N, C-alpha and C positions, 0 to 999 in steps of 0.2 A: 667392504667386508663380505665374504662369501655367505650366501644364504644357505640355511640348513633346511632339509626336507625330511620328514618322517613318512614312510609308506608302510601302512599296516596291511599285510597280506601281499607282499611284493616279491616273492621268490620265484614266481612263474607267471606265464601268460601276460595279461595286461599290466599287472603290477611290476613285473620284471622289465617289460618294455618301457614303462613309465620311468622306472629308476634309471635306465640307460639314457633316455631322452633328457632327463633332468641333470644327470652327470655331464652329458655332452654340452648342456647349456651353461655349465660352470657351477652348478650347485654341489654342495656336500649332501649326500643322501644316506639315510639310515633306513634299512629295510628289515622288516620282521616277517617271519613265516610261521610255521606251525608250532615253533617252540614257544610262541606267545599265544596263549588262549585269549582271543579277543572277546570271548563271552564272559571273561572273568574281570570284573571291574577292579578288583584289588591288584591283579597282575598288570592291568593297563595303567593304573595310577603309579605303580612302582616303576614301570617302564618309562613313562614320561617324566617322573620325578628324577630318575637317574640320568635321563637324556639331557635335561636342561632346556633352555630356550630354543625353539625352532620357529622358522618363518612360515612354514607351510606343512600341512598334514593332508595326506591323501589316503583314503580308505578304499581298498580294492578287494576286501574280503568278500567271498561269494559263498553261497549255500550249496547244498547237495544238488547234483545234477538230476535231470529227469522231470517228466511231467506225469500228470494223472488226471483222468476224468473226474469232474466235480463229484459225481455220485459215488465214486470210489475213494474219495479223500477220507483218510482217517484223522483222528485228533492228533495222533503221533506224527503223521506226515505234515500236518499244518504247523505243529509246534517245531518240527525240525526246520521248516523254512524260516520261521521267526527267529529261532535260536541260531541258525546258521548265517543269517545276514542282517535282518533288522536290528536284532539285539547288538551284535558286534559293531555295527556302524554307529548306533546311538551311544553305546558305552565308550567307544573310542573318542567320539566327539567330546563327550563330557570329560574324560580323563585328560584330554589334550588342552583343555581351556587354560590351565595355569601355565602351560609351557608355550602356548602360541603367542608370538609377537603380535602386538596390537595392530600392526599394519599388514599382517599376514593373511593366510587363506586356509580354508578347509574345503576339500573337494571329495565328494562321494562318487562312487561308481555304481549306478543302478542297472537297469536293463530295459530294453524296448518292450518287454512283456507288460510293463506298467500301463501301457496304453494301446496295445496292439489288438486286443479283443480276440486272442487266439484260443480256440477250444483246448482244454486240458491244462491251461496255464493259470488257473484261478489263484492258486497259492503263490506262484511266482509273481503274478500281477499285484496281488495284495501286498506282498513284502516290498517289492520295488516301488510301488506307488506310495507306500508308507514313508519310505526314505525320501522320495521326491517331495512329498507334502511338507516335510520338515524344512526343506531348503529355504523357501521365502521366510518362514517363521524365524529360523535361526539367523538368516541374513539380517533381519531387523533386530533381533534380540541380542546378537553377539557383536554387532557393529562396534568398532570399525573393522573387525575381522570379516573378511569376505567369505561367503558360504555359497557354493555352487555344486552342481552334479553333472556328470556325463552319463548319458544313457546309450549304451552300445546296442546295435542290432546284433545280427549273427556274426560272431567273431570266431575265427579258427583257433580255438584253444582246447585244452584238455577237458573242458567242461562237457564237450559233446561226445566224449569217449563212451558214454553210457549207451550210445547207439550201436556199438559193436561194429560188425561187418557192414552195416548199413550206413555208417557214418558219412563216407564220401558221397554216396548217392543222395542222401538227404541234404547235405550241404550244397551239393551241385544244384539240386532242385530249388533250394532257397535262393541261391545266387542268381539263377535264371529269372526269378521273379522280382528282381530289383533293377532299378534304372541303371545302376553302375555295372551290373552284370557279374558281380563277384561277391563273395563273403568278405567280411572285414579281417584285417590283420591286427594283432595287438598294437603295432606301431601306429595304426590309425587312431586308436583311442588314446595312446600316449601323447600324440600331438595335440589332441583336444584338451587333455588334462594340462599339458604344458601351456596352452593358451590361457586357461583359467588361472594358472599359477602366475603367469606373466602379466596379465592384463589387470591393472589395479583399478580400473573403472567398471569392472564387471562383478556383480554380486546378485544373488537371489535367483539364478536361472538354472535351467536344466538344458544342457546342450545335447541334442539328439544326433548321434553318429551312426546311421543305420543304412547307408547306401541308397537312401531314398525309399526304403521299404514302406514307410508311412504314406507315401504318395500313392502307392498301389493299393494299400489296404484301406486308405481313406481315413486313418486315425490321426 
């Protein structure tokens, strides 16, 4: 029987690349975009209720782009980070529980900011680290459903468009500072997610796909 996968936040970037990877691997994939508010628990419950049983759920919802020095962080800015990513990931996982096959998987997409110790990323770090902290807890609590996460480094997606005309220069500088010498592509992360979906002996881990940036930063 063909496996079914639900991707919440999958109409562009990493989510879209993941959808294509999973379709190519023979899965039936259902993708949601902005028409489903992943901050709305009721809407999520309705979505999964209508969808029926699924074998895997992937959450690629991301928050608003941009960074800010800690001294300049406002309460609204911090709440925007929580509401834009931590809340959707958590609520999606909850809403999916009744639909998820017992032998299936739940995969979050976080970000390398969770452990990179980069100035001006305190809010991003807190949000992504919060999701990563849930992974081993949920892997134990929701077993036999497997729970994992992928933590991307710098990936060439629309998230970086906030840099404007400096975008390419900044990304090139980041690429030069990694052992692989380039920024990531959405397909790089899709392949890592595919591994976690495929591998039935893997749970409770965060897979870091950052081009080796952590080796340079020492984190």
